[in-house]
N, C-alpha and C positions, 0 to 999 in steps of 0.2 A: 752340646751345653746344657745342662739340666735347667728346668724351670722350675720356682716355686713362689708361691703366694708373696706380695709384698710385707704381710705381715705375720709371716713363719718365723715362730721360735727356735732361734739358734742357741743352745744350751749346753751344760755338762753336768753330770751326776756324781754325787759321794752318798755315803749314808756315815750316820753318827758312829758307830761302834769301828766302822772301817778306819776313819781318820781322825776322830779326837784328840784319844788318850786322855789323860787327866783321869785316868779311871777310879782313883783315890783322892782326886779333889774337888772342890768346891762344892761339897756338899752331895755329890753324886752317891746313889745307891748301888748293891749289887746288881747285876743284871743275869739272865741264864748266860749268856757269853763270856762273863768274866769266870763262872762257875765251871762250865763246860771246858773253856780252853786251859784252865789251871788242874784239869784234870790230865793225868798224864795218859799218853796214847791217842788222845782225842784231835789234836792237831799235828800239822808236822812241824817237825822241830820242838815242840811245845810250845810253838807262838802263841804268845795272847794279844790284846789289843789295849793293853795298859799302857802303852805309849803311841804307837801307831804312829801316824804323821805329825802328831804331836797339835795338831788343829787347834786344841784348847787353848792352846798360847801363843799359834802363829795366825790365828785368822785374821787378823789385819795386814799383813803382807801377803796372805792367800787372798784375800779381797783384792790387793793391787794387784797380783800376778791375773786373776781374773778380770780384771779390768784391761790392762794392758793385751789382752787377748781378743780383747772387744767383745767377750761374753756378755750377751744381755739379760740370758736367763740362766738360773741355777737349780738345781734340783738337790734338796738337802733332807736329811730326817731329824727330827729331835730324837734324844734320847729321853725316853719316857723315866727311866731311874735317876736321870738327872734333875728334870722337875717335881716328881714325884718317888722320893726313894724308896719307898714300900709299895709302891703301886696304888695306896690309899687317897684320901683326900689333904694329908699332910704335904703342903708345897715346901718346897726348898726355894727361896728367894733368891738365893745364889744362882741357883740353875735357868730359873727365868730372865734374871739378869743379863747371863751370859748369852742366852739365845736374843733378847732385847738388843745389846750391842751387836751381835753379829748379824742379825734382820737388818737393825737400823744402818749398818755399815753397807751392807750390799745394796740396800734402795738408794743410799749417798752415792754409790759409784755406779747407779742406773743399771742394776743388774735385779731383775725380779725375780723373787724365791717361788718354788713350788716345793712346798713341804709337805714330808710324809711324816705321818704321826708316828709309824711303827715299822722300823725296820728290822724286825726279828731281836731286840734287845729288851725282853719280858723282864720287867723288876723281877728277882728270885724271890722276893715274900709273897708275890703272887703264884711263882711257880709251886709251891710250896704248899699254898691253898690250892692245886692242881690245876694251874697254870690254863694252857687253851683247852684241855681235855673238860675243864668245869665247865658250866653253863655260867658261872658267876661271872667269866671273863668277860661277858656279853654287858652286863651293867659297868662294870670296872671301867671296861674301856670307852663306853660312853659318856661315863662321868669324866675320864682324861679327855676326851676329844671335845665336851664344852669347854672344859677348862682352858685348853688352846684357843677355841674360837673366840672365846672372851677374850683372850689377854694378847693374843698375836693377830687379830680379826681385822681389827681397823688398818693393818698394813699388809698384811699379808692376804690373798686374796685366791690364793689356787691351792688346794690342798689334796693329798690322796691319804686315805686313813691306812692302809695295811700294804706293804710291799710284798708282789709275790706271795699270797697266801700259799699256792700251791707249796713252794718251800716249807713255810710254817708247819703246815700238815706232814707231808711227804719226807721231805729229808731229815725234819725234828720229831715226827712220830712214827713215821711208816720203815725207814732204812737207818735212821737212827746217826746220820752223818754230821748231823747238824744238832744244835742245842734244842732240847734238852737230850735228848739222845734215847729216845724211845723205839724198838722196833716191834710194830704191832697194826696190823693192817685196820681192825676196828678203831682202834684208837685215832689213826690216822682219818679214818671218816667223820669220825665225831669232831675232831678239830677242824676237819675241813669246812663242814657245816658253821661250828662258832665262827669260823673266820667271815663268813657270809652274812651271819646275823650281826657281827660285831661292825661291819663296814655298813651295812643298812642303817644299824642303828646310830653310828657315828653320824652319817649323813645327815639323820633325822634330827638330831639334837643340834648338830651346828647349824643346821638353816634354823632352827627356831632362835639360837642365838644371835646370828647375823644370815640376813636373808639375800646379802649381795655375795655371799662365798659360792667357788665354784669348785666342785667335790667330783672327784671320780675314781673308779678303782685303778690299781695299777697291777697287771697280769702277766706272769711270763708265757709265752706260746710259742709253740711248735707245730710244722706240719709232720703228719706221720705217715710217713711213704712205705709202700710193703714193696720188695724187692721185686716181687711176681703179685700183680693186679689179678691174676687170674687163680690164685691159692687162696682158698676161702678161709684157710686157718690163718694167715697173714691178714687177710683183709680183716677178718673178726679181730684180731689182735691189735691192729691198727685204729679199730674202731673204739677199743676199749682204753687203749692209751690216749686218745684224742679226747674221749668221754671225761677221761681223770685227769688231763693236763689242760684243757683248753674248756670243754663246754661244762662240765660242772659249775664254772663261774659267769661263764655266757648265760647259760640256759637260767641260771637262778636269777642274774639281774635281768635279763631282759623276757624271763619267760615264766619267772617264778615256781622253777621245777628243776628236777635232776636229770641226768640221762637216763633213760628207761633202761639200756643194757646193763648200766652198774645196778641198778635194784634189782632187774633180772638175775644177774651171775650174784649178788652179794646179799640181796634182800634184808635183813633186819640189821646190818651193819653199815647199811647207809639209810635206813629208815629210823632206828631207833631215836637217834637225837632229835629228831623233827618232832616239834610240837603244833599244836594248832594254832595259826595265824602267822607260822614262820615264814611259810613261803610268799605269802602274801606282802610281807613287810619285805621281803629279800628284795622282791622285785622293785623297790624304791628307783626314782627318776635319778640317773646319774647326768653330770653335766658334760662328761668327756670319758673316754676311755685309755689308760696309760698300756701300751704295748712295750714289752720287754723281748726282745728278738735277739738270741744268739746263731741258730743254727737249727735247721729241720732232722728230723729224727729218723733213722732207717729201722725199717722192721723187716728183719731177714731171718732166713731158717737157722735154727741155734745149732751153735757148733760146741765141741767142748772148752769150758773155760773161757766163753764167751762175754760172761758178765763183766760191765763196766763197772765203774765208780758211780756213775750217777743211773745204772740200771735199775729200776725197779719192775721190770715185767715180772720176775717170781714172786712178787706179791700177789700179783694178780691172775698167777697160776699160767703164766703166759711162758712156753718155750721158746724165747727167740733172741737173734742177734741184733743187740742195737750198737755193736762197734761200728766205727765209721771207716772208709778207705779213702784215699786221695788225700789232697793239701790239706793239714789240719794245723791248727793253732797249738798255742803251749800249752792250753786245756786238755787237748785231743779231740777238738771237735773242729767239724767240716765246715767248709767257707760254701755258704748258698744262699748270697743275696737275694736268689729267684723267691727264696721261700718267703722274704718279710711281704715283697710286692704280692705275692699269692695269698698270704695272710690277711691283708688288707683289702683285698680286693674280694675275698671269701666274706669277709664280715660285711662289708657295703653291698656284696648281693643277699647273703643269708638276710640281713638285719633290714634290708630296703629302706623305707620312710624312717625306722626306727634307730637308724643307725647313726650314731652318736659320732662328735669329732674325736679324733685320734690325735694321741702325742706318741712318738716314739720315747718312752722313757728311759730306755738304755738300749743301745748296742755297741758294743766294743769286742777288743780283741785282746787277749795275754800272749805278748812276746817277750823275751827276756833280755834285749838289748840294753847295752851299759855306754857309758860315756867313752869316747874314743880319747884319746891323748889331748886332742884339743879341745874336750868337754863338750864335744856334740854327740847327741843321741840320733843315730840315724835308724829311723826305724818304717823303713821303706813299705815293709809288710803290713804295717798300721795304716798307713795310707792307703794303700791298695784296698784293703779290707773295707774301711770306712767309704772311701770314694765308691765301691761298688755297691755299697749297702744305700748308700744317699741317691744313686741313680737309681736303684730299686724303687726307692720312696718315692723320686719325681715319676718314675713310670708308672706308679700307683695312682698319684695324685693326676696325672693325665688321663688316666681311665676314669677319674671321679671319685676316687677314695678321697674321703674327707680330712687330709692329714693336717694339723697344724703346727707340727713343731718337733723337734730332734734334740733331744738330751743325749750327748755322747757319754760311754761308760768307759773310761772315768777322769773326772779331772786330772787325778795325781794318782800315782801307783800308791797302794794301800794294802790293808790286812784283808785277804782273801779268803777270810772265814777258817773252815777247817785245814784250808791249803797256806797257812799262816801269810808267810811274804814271800814265797817261791815263784807266785803268780804276778807278773805284772801288767795291769792292764790300762795304764795313766797314759795322758797324752803330755803328761808333766813325770821325767825321772825324779823319784826320791832317794835320797841316800839315808837309809834309817838309822846309821851311825852319826850322821850329822845334822839330817832334817835339811840339808841343802836339796832344794828345789831346782831341777835343770828343764828347761823348755825341749822336749826332743822335737824332731822335724814335724811331726803329727801335729804338734801344737801350733806350729807357724803355720803349717799348709791349713789346718781348722781355721786360724783367724782370716785366713783369705777366703775361703770358704763363707765365713760370718759376713765379711766387707764387700763381699760380691752378690750375698745372698743367694749363695748357690751355683752361682752363674760358672765357678771354674770346675764344679763336679764333671766328670766327663764318662766315667762307669766303666772305662775300658773296655 
């Protein structure tokens, strides 16, 4: 039986473009994901988020569904282009009204929102000015963040500025599988720096607007594990991958610097975007850190045709194989719950007294289960995955890791970016043709976990 603190936050998570739909409604402007998904060949089956889960129209029943599951916490994101269609100072009052209604409805249902300002859907008008590659984005994001704090901060007290900045930089600008679709290492380093600066700027301006807000980054992380711990090439490769995937953001936020191995290897590509005063601002105090964890990463000897969909090692001149073996989820990812415990304990150990509170802001798995003839969705594999990862969190807490909450990804099946609608991460099944929601067995199981404050977690 696992033990969790009495005030542990049990929640679920979604993102605006993945569930809202209503892409041409309510005064919303174009985002880069509208442009990218409507470009032939960029997404599976040409799928777009135009309708998604139609949460734009179904938010009231979705809140009722969440309340029925006994959710007390919900991580959601705002669509920048629904609030500011061109990313400038011109407000779309209908967009503010939509989120007012949604947030007020959540609070009335006893559900506290953790709001992400940016979950990858940059206004297209800002992309045409240079997007995240342009230093102007830092000021633009700060202006947006201040407006959000001013309008919603009387009710929402917990914010994360940017979801998974690694994905913004490396999937969007490094290997181009996400919007806006560039393939350029130098661009990706510049964008990575700008996400750090935008985060720090947003924390500063939001705190100036409302000093009672709790704000922290949300970063996706993995452990990079060499197949052979005595092989110097694999050890070096793991160090480089860890530096660009993990330490880029933790070093910036906690130490005001970037990893030396990246500067040594890539020189001006790393340093050219850094201006005087940047790194001092980067180390701004955060109230918490959100960790998104799905799996550890294997670092093995390269094999012919070994490059995987998410394999960016070639960008760094690394000839390694990151393809995984053993039991995999529908995304082709391994199941490594021990990695989550190890990651939490690593940061507790390395940060010491500076270690912040952690929230697991995303953790989940994709499996394709569909309703059977009785309408039941038997997703035992998801229950097993979640059970093991929650037990890993409990073990980390028992060893002193300050973990304060867990947000399962995702509340419902949704638009999985370049994968379209092929991958289902939800604990609620969505029939995209009818928008019917069906609780999977995992939703009922998670409701029991919440009711027992995790006492029903066994870890298997």
